[in-house]
C-alpha positions in Angstrom: -3.7 10.7 51.6 -4.3 10.3 47.8 -3.8 6.7 46.6 -4.0 6.1 43.1 -3.0 2.7 41.2 -2.3 2.7 37.7 -1.9 -0.2 34.8 0.9 -0.2 32.6 1.2 -2.6 29.5 4.6 -3.8 30.6 6.2 -3.4 33.8 9.6 -4.1 32.5 9.3 -1.3 29.8 6.7 1.3 32.2 8.9 0.9 34.7 9.8 4.6 34.9 7.0 5.8 33.1 5.0 8.9 34.3 1.3 8.2 35.5 0.0 9.5 32.4 1.1 7.1 30.3 -1.0 4.6 32.6 -4.7 4.0 33.0 -5.8 4.6 36.1 -8.0 2.2 37.8 -8.5 2.6 41.0 -8.0 6.1 43.3 -9.3 7.2 46.8 -8.2 9.5 49.4 -7.9 8.3 53.4 -6.4 9.5 56.4 -3.0 8.7 57.6 -4.2 6.5 60.5 -6.9 4.3 57.8 -4.3 4.0 55.6 -1.5 3.3 58.1 -3.8 0.5 59.8 -4.9 -0.9 56.4 -1.4 -1.9 55.4 -0.5 -3.0 59.0 -3.5 -4.8 58.9 -2.8 -6.6 55.5 1.1 -7.2 56.3 0.0 -9.1 59.1 -2.5 -10.9 57.5 0.1 -12.3 54.6 2.7 -13.2 57.8 -0.3 -15.0 59.4 -1.1 -16.9 56.3 2.5 -17.9 54.9 4.6 -17.5 57.8 8.1 -16.2 57.0 9.5 -19.3 55.0 6.1 -19.9 53.2 6.4 -15.9 51.9 10.3 -16.5 51.1 9.1 -19.6 49.3 6.7 -17.6 47.5 8.5 -14.1 46.8 11.9 -16.1 46.4 14.1 -12.9 45.9 13.3 -11.3 49.2 12.3 -12.3 52.9 9.4 -10.9 54.8 10.0 -7.5 55.9 9.7 -8.3 59.6 11.6 -5.3 61.1 9.9 -3.1 58.5 6.4 -4.3 59.8 7.4 -3.5 63.5 8.5 -0.2 63.1 5.3 0.4 60.4 3.0 -0.9 63.5 4.7 1.1 66.2 4.6 3.8 64.5 1.0 3.4 63.4 0.0 2.8 67.2 2.2 5.7 68.5 1.8 8.4 66.1 -1.6 7.6 64.8 -2.9 6.7 68.6 -4.8 4.1 67.0 -6.5 2.3 70.1 -7.2 -1.1 67.7 -5.6 -3.9 68.8 -2.6 -5.0 66.5 -0.3 -8.2 66.6 2.9 -8.2 68.0 
C-alpha cells in the first residue's frame, strides 16, 4: 500500500484540495499486513494510554472507536494471518 502525507497551509480552506496543492512531507510503501499491524498497535497504545474516558476528554467531539478497533483487529488477525499477539 502506498501511503502519503501532505501538508496544507490551512485545514479549513484546504479540506478538499487535491494532493498537488499540498507539500509531500512523508511517503512509504508497506504491505497490507504491515500497515494493518501498525494501525492496530497504534490504536491500542492510544487506548491503553488514555482509556476511553481520557480519549473522550481530549478529543471531545468523538468517543474512542472501540467497535472499529475490534473489527480492524479481527480483520487483520484473520485476513492478514497475523501471528503476532494483539490485545483483545
